[in-house]
N, C-alpha and C positions, 0 to 999 in steps of 0.2 A: 738162477736165483733172482729172477726178474721181479719177484714180489717184494724184494728188499731194495730195489733200485728206483729212486725218485726221478732222476735225470741221468743222462750219460754223455760224456764227452770223449770222443775217439779220434785220436790223431794218428796219421800213418796207418790206415785201416788195412787189414788183410783178412778178407773173408775166407771161408773154407774152400772156395773155388781157387784160391791162390795157394797152389801147392809148392811152397818154397823148398828149394831155390830154382824150380824149374823156370820161372819167369824173370829170375834176376837179370840175365844177360839182356833180354829185350827192354827191361825197364831202364837199365843203365845206359843202353844205347839210346833210348828215347831222351833221357836226361842230357846226355852229351850232345845229341843233335840240337836240342833246344838251346843249350849254352852256345853252341856254335852259331846257330841262327841269331841269337841276341848279340853275339860278337860282330856278326856280319851287319846287323842293323845299327850298331853303334859306330859312328864315324871314326872315333879315335882308335877303337879296337881293330876295326876293319883295315885301317891304314897301317897299324902297327903289326898286325898278325894276318896278312892276306892269305896265308897257306895254313890256317889252323887245322882243318880236317886233313889236309895232305901231310902234315907233320906227324900226326898220329898213325897214319897208314905206314909211313916210312919208318918210324921207329919200330912198330910191331914187326914189320918185315925183316928189319935188321936183327932184332933180338930173336926172332924165330930161326934165322940162319946161324946166329952165334950169340948166346947169352953173354952178358957183360958183368965183370967184377967192379963193384962200385963201393968206394969207401964212404962209410956213414958213421954218425955218432948215435949210440944206442940212447933212445929216449929215457930208459929206465935207469941206466947207470952213468950216462954221459961218457961211457968208455968208447974208444975208436974201434971200429969193426969193419968187416967187408962183407957184402951180401952179393949172391949171384942173382943177377936180374935177368929173369926169363920173359918170354912173350907172356906166358900166363900170369907171372908175378906182376908185370907191368900192367896188364889188363885189369887184374883185381885191385891193385893199388889205385888206378884211375877210378875204378868203380867206387871205392871207399872215399876218395877225395870228393866225389860228387854228393856225398852225404851232406856236406856243408856248403851253403851258398858262398861263404867266404872263400874256402878253399877252391871251390868251382871257378871263382872269378881269377885265380891264378893259373888256371890250366893252360891258357894260350902261351903264357910266358914259359912255364915249365916244359911244355912240349916243344917250343921253339929251341930251348936249350938242349933238350934231349936229342933232337934231330941233329943239332950241331956237335953232338958227341959228349955233352956234359950231362950225364945221368944223375949226378949227385943231387941237384936241387929237387928233382922229382922223387928220387928214392928216399931222400930225407923227409920230405913232406908226406909221402905215402906211408913210411915207417911210423912217423908220428901219429898220423890219423889211424893207422892200423892198431897201435898200441892203445890209443884212446878208446877205440871201439872194443878191443879185447878187454880192457879193464872194466867195461860196462856189461860184459857178457860173462856167463859161465858155461863154458863149452859143453861140459858133461850134461848139464840141464838142458841146453839147446838140443843136443842130439837125443836126449831121452824123450823130449817132446816132439821134435820134428821127424825123427826116424819112423815113428809109428803113425803120427798124424798126417804127415805130408809125403815123405819119401816112399812110403809103402804104397801110395796111391799114384806114383808116377810110372808110367809105361816107358821103358827105355826107347821105344819106337818114336816117342813124341819129341825127344831131345833135339834131334838135328833140326826139326821144323821150328821149335821155340828158340833156338839159339842162333839160327842162321843169320848171317849178315851183321853180327854184333862184334864189337871189339873184345868183349869178355869171353866169347865163345862158350864151349860146354865144360870148361875146366871145373868150375864151381860145382855144378850139379853132379857131374860124374864123381868128383872128389867126395862129396857128401854122401853119395849113394855108396861109395866104397867104405866109407867110415860107418855107415849104418849097416852094412853087411855083417859086421863083427859087434855091433852094439846091441845090447838087450832092449827089447821093445815090449810094450804092453799089448794085450789083445783089446781091441776096441769094439764097441757095439756096431752092428751093421749100418745103423742109421747115424753114426757119429757125425758124418760130414753133411748132414741135412741142413739146409739154410736155416739160420736163427731168425725168427720173425717175432716182433713185439711191437707194442704201442707206446713204449717209454719214450718221452721227449728226448731226442738224441741230436747232438751236433757233431757231425763228422768233418774233420779238417784234413785237407790234402795240400802238400806242397807241389806247385806246378813243375818243379825241377827234381822231385823226389826220384832217386835212382833205384829204389826197391819196392816202394808201395805208391805208385803214381796214381793220379786221380781216377783212373778207370776202376780201381779196386774200391774207392769210396763210393762211386756210382753203382757198382754192383752190390754193395752193401745197403745202400739207400733204398733199393728196391723192396727190401724186407723190413723197412722201418716205417710204419704208417705215420709217425710223428717225427720224421727225420728231416734234417736239412744238411746239405753238403756245401762246405765252404772251401773253395780253392783259392790259395793265396800265393803270391811270389815267395819262393824259398825252396828249400830242399826237404830232407827227412825231418818230420815232426816240426813243421814250419811254425814259427811264432812271429807275431808283430803286435802292435798296440791294438789293431782292430780284433784279432783273434783273442787277445786277453780280455778285451771289453765284452766281447760276445760270450766268453766263457763265464765271466763273473755275472753277467745279466741272466744266463741260463740257470745258474745255481740260485740266484736270488729270486727269480720269478717261477721257476719250474716250467717254463714255457719256451718252446723253440719257434713257434709261429710268429711271435712278435719281435724276434731279433732283427736288428737293423745290420745287415751284412754288406751294405753299399760301400763300406770303407775298405773292402777286401784288397784292392789294389793300390791303396793310398801310400803304402810304405814301399819305397823303391828298393831294388836289390843293390848290393855294394857295387861300386864301380869295378871295371876290370883293372887288374894290376898290369900296368904297361911296362914298368921297369921294377927291379928289386928295391925294396924299401932300404933307405939309407941306414947305415949301421949306427947303432946307439953310440953317442959320444963317450 
C-alpha cells in the first residue's frame, strides 16, 4: 500500500532475505563479539574481566556436560522456583540479554559469576529478559507468520554453515522448524519474497549491537529504496537516542530524507560496563 505512505521510519529492519531465525545465531555471535571487543578497549572492563570470552566458553562446556539446577524467582508471581539450566538455555538466555544495551553491559560480570559456579544472577537476568520479550510477543501469531514466510524457505542443509562457531548454535532454528512442522501455514504467492522496491522517503535505523537484525540487514534493505538512508547508532535492538528521535521528527515534519542531519549518530555513549553488583537498596 505504498500509495498511502508519505514517509517511512524502519527500525531493526528484516528484509525478505533474512529468513528468521536462520541467521539469529550469527547475529547474536556478532553482537557478543562486539561487546567483548568494547570491553577489551575499555581499560576498567579489561582489567576487571580479562577472561570475558573464555568465561563464556567454559560455562557452555560445563553445562553441555551437565546441566545445572538453579534457584530463581519467577518474574510473574515472585514465587521461588528452580530451573534446569542447559547449554542451549544458557545460549538463548545470553542472546536475549543482548537485545538491550543495558543488560549487555552486565554480561562480563554475569559470566564471571557463572564460571565461578554461581548461575543464579545470570539465570535470573535471562529469565526476566525472557519474560519481558514474551510479554511483547504472541507466539501463535509469530508462528503463523514465520512458518510460511521464513521457515518454509530454509533449507536444512544451510543450518550448519549459518550457525557454525556461534555460542547459540542451531537450537533455535531447529526448534522453530520443529514447531512449524505441526503448525498450519498459508499458501503464499510464488513471488512473495521478491524484494520490495519503492521511492518513499525512508529512514532505516540499526543498532550496532543488535543481536537479531544487525546493520547488514539495513544495508540490504537500503539497496531497494531510492530515497532511503541508513542510520547506524550505538545500541542494541530498536536502538534509540536523542539523535534518532530528532531525525525521526524531522523526517515526519519535512517529508524528506535527503536533508536529515545524521552527524550526531555516535554522540550518545553506551552505558558503562557493570564492574560490580549494584548496592542493595536501603
